[in-house]
N, C-alpha and C positions, 0 to 999 in steps of 0.2 A: 511659840505659836505664831508670832509675827513673822519669824523667818520662813516657817512652812507656808504661810500665805503668799509671801513674796516669791518663794520658789514655785508654788502653783501658779501664780500669776504669770511669772516669767515663762513657764512651760506653755501656758495658754497662748501667750504673745508669740512665742516661737512657732507653735503650730499654725497660728493665724498667718504669720509672715510666710510660712511654707506654702499654705494654700493659696494665698495671693500671688506668690511667685509663680506657682504652677498655672494658675488661671492666665496670668500675663503671657507666659510662654506659649500656652495653647492657642491664644488669640493672635499671636504674631504671624504675618503673612509668610507663606512658604514660597521661596523662589523656585520657579519651574526648572531653572538651569540645574538646581541642586538635586532634583529628582529625575533628571533626564536619563541617567544610567544607574542601574543598581547592580554592582558587581561584588560578589562575595570575596572580598580581599581586605586586608588591614590598611586603613588609611588614617592619617592624622586628622584631628578635628578641623573642620573648615576646608579640607582639601577636596576639590572636585574629583569625582570618579571618572575613569575613562571608559569609553564604550569597548564591549568585547570585540576583539579582532577576529576575522575569520580564521578558521583552523588552517595552519600552514600547509596541511597536506591535501586540502580540498581543492578541486579544480574550479575554474571560473564557472562551468556549467553547474557544478554541484552547489556553489555559493549562491548562484542565481536561484536554483531550485529551492534552497533553504529559505531564501527570502520570499520567493513567489510573487505573484501579482497582488496588488492591493485590491481589496474588495470594492467593487463599484456598483453592485447590484444586490438588492435584498431578496429574501425568499418571497416576499409578497409581490414584488415587481416581476419576478420570474413567473410566478403563478398567474398573475394578471396578464402578462404578455402572451403566455400560452393560451390562456382562455379567451382573449380578445383578438386573436390573430385574424387578420383580414387579408384576403377572403378566407372563408372557413377551410381549414386544412392547410394553410400556407406554412412554409417552414420558417420558424422563428430562429433568428441568428444571435447567438451568445458567444460568438468567436472571440478569443482573446480577452474574455472577461474574467474578473476575480470573483470566484464563487466559493470561497473557502469557509469552512466551519458553519455551513448553513444547514437548516433542517429541510430537505427537500423530499422527505419520506413520502411514499405512496403517490408521488407526482407522475403524471403521464407527460412525458417530454414531446410526444407526438412527432418523433423524427426530427427534433431540433438540431441545429448546427452548433456544436461546441468546440470547434477545432481550436487548439492551442489554449484552451481555457484552463484555469487553475481551480480545481475542485477539492484541493487538499482538505482532509478532515471532515467532509460534508457527509451527512446522513442520507443515504440513498436507499434505505430499507423499503422494499416492496415498490420501488420506483420502476416505471416502464421506460426503458431507454432503448427499446427495440428500433433498429434502423436509424439511430441517431449518429451523427458524424462527430466523433471524438478524437479525430486524428491529432496526434501530438499533444493531447491533453495530459494534465497532471492529476492523477486519481489516487495519489498516495494517501494512506491512512483513512480512506473513505470507509463507510459502513455500507456493505453490499448484501445484507441479509435479504434473501428472496428477490434480489434485483434481477431485471430481465434486460440483457444486452443482445438478445437474438438479432442477427443480421446487422449489428452495428459496426461502424468503421472505427477501430481503435489503433489503426497503424501508427507506430512510433510513440504511442502513449506510454506512461509509466503507471504501474500498479504495485507500489511498494508497500507491503505489510497492510493490506486492507483488512477490515474486520468482517468476518463471514457469518458468524454465529451470534445468536442473542445471548448466550451464556457459555460457561466453561465446559459444559457437556459436549458441545461441538456436534450438534445434530446435522448430519449431512443433508437432510431434507431442506435445510435453510439455505443451502449453497446457491449462488447466482447461476444464471444460464447465459452462456456465450455461444450458443448453437449458431452455426453458419456466420459467424462474426469474422471480421478482418482484423487479426491481431499480429500482423506482420511486424517484426522488429520491436515487439513490446518488451518492456523490462518489468518482470514480475517477480515479487518475493513474498514470502510468508506462508501461512498455513491456509490452504484453500481446498481441503479434503472435500470430495463429493461434488465438486464443480463440474458442470457439463460444458464440453467444447465440441460436441458432435458436428462434423462437417465444417468446422472453422479452419481458417488459414492462419496457422501460427508459424509460418516460415521465418527462421531467424529469431524466434522467440529466445530470450535469455532468462532462464529460471535457475540459474546457478547462484551460490552464495555470494552475497554482496555486502560490503561495508566500505563506505567512501574514505574513512579516516585510516591512515596508515598505522597509527599507534594501537589499533584494535586488532589483536592477533586471532581472536575467536570469531568465526563466521557462523552465524546461526544457520541451521539446515532448513530448507524449504520442504513443505509437505503438500503432496497432491495425491494423497491416498484415495482410491476409489474414484478418481476422476474419469470422465468419459471423453475419449478422444476418437471414438469410432468415426472412420471415414474422414478424418481431419488430415490436413497437410502440415507437416512438422519438419520439412526439409531444412537441415542446418540448425535445428533447434538445440539449445544447450541445457541439459538437465543434469549437469555435473552434481554428485552428491545428493541429489533430491530423493525423497522418499516417495516412490510411486507405487507402493504395494497395493495390490488389488485393482489397479487402474486398467482400463481397457483401451487398446490401440487397434482394435479389430478393423482391418481394412484401411489403416492409416498409412500415409506416406512419411516414413521416417528417414528417408535417404540423407546420408551425411550427417545425421544428428549425433550428439555427444551424450552418452548415458554412463559415463565413467563414474565409478564408486556409488552408483544409484542403487537404491533398494527396489528391485524389480521382481520381488517375491510375489507369486500368484498373479502376475500381470498377464493379461490376455493379448497376445501378438497375432492372433489367428488371421491369416491373409494379409498381414502388414508387409510393406516394403522396407526392408532394413538394410538396403544396399549402402555399404560404407559406413554403417553405424559403428561407433566405438563403444564396445562393452567392457572395457578394461576395468577390472575391480568391482564390476556390478554383481549383485546378488540375484541370481536367476532360479532360486529355489521355487519349484512348483510353477514356474512360468510356462505359459502355453505358447510354444514356437511352431505349432503345426501349420502347415501350408504357408509358412512365411517365405517371402520372396527375397532373394539376394543375400541369404544368410551365408553363403560361401564367400562373399566379399566383405562380410562384416569384420571389424578390427577387434583384437583383444579378447576374442572368445576363449582362447587358451588361458587367459589371466582372469576370466570371470569366476565368480564363486558359485558353487552348487550347480554347475552346468549339468552334471549327471542326474540331477533331480528334475530338470526341466522336461516338459512333454515335447517330444519331437517327432 
């Protein structure tokens, strides 16, 4: 009996010592330097972790883009600046500012200037950006559901993999509007089905597959099905391997554009200028090529798929 009591007492003492030791460790100060970097790699106890090095195949521009600008403005400050602009209707300047991961949904930017600003990951749902100046801005991973960019200047901006829809059903009615906007030299990737670019200038647009890391062999396809490019200027644009099924290029200027390997099934080219366009490997099933200009100078038509099914 005495032995059992001693054993029970010893067990209680051990548990008590374990609890006290745990409390002592929990109250110890944590050195900031030890938490500076968290890298999933095997390290010996007490050994400091090193920061993650930039990917060796990334260019300086891509490294800078990955880092972006530090946020120096809050959503509240942006709203207040637009609301309190003096005199009334004055253009508010947010050029070169860090505006990443903010909730700016339903905000009227009143034609503000956001040149070279970093808007990465920001929610612009139902925002009015009509006639804003976004030249050179970074709009990658933004939420653009119902956003209005009509007449905006986005020359040289990047729009990499924006979110267009509110759910996985992908309702085209939620797509943004870029009618009459300046998108010269824009880098665009992702799924933007149903987006309107009517009357816009997309000269030199790059909508080809893109992956900055050389070790990634699979390049995701870009989708612009049902997009409206009626009356738009797309001279020299690159749509390599893009899915453009059911899109409309009626009356558009596509001179010198690249449509190689693109899905052009049921696309409306009525009255478009396709002088020098490269159709190599493109699928033209049920495409409307009636009244097209410059078709005789187009490249790769003999290597296009389903040309016999196109309306001519």
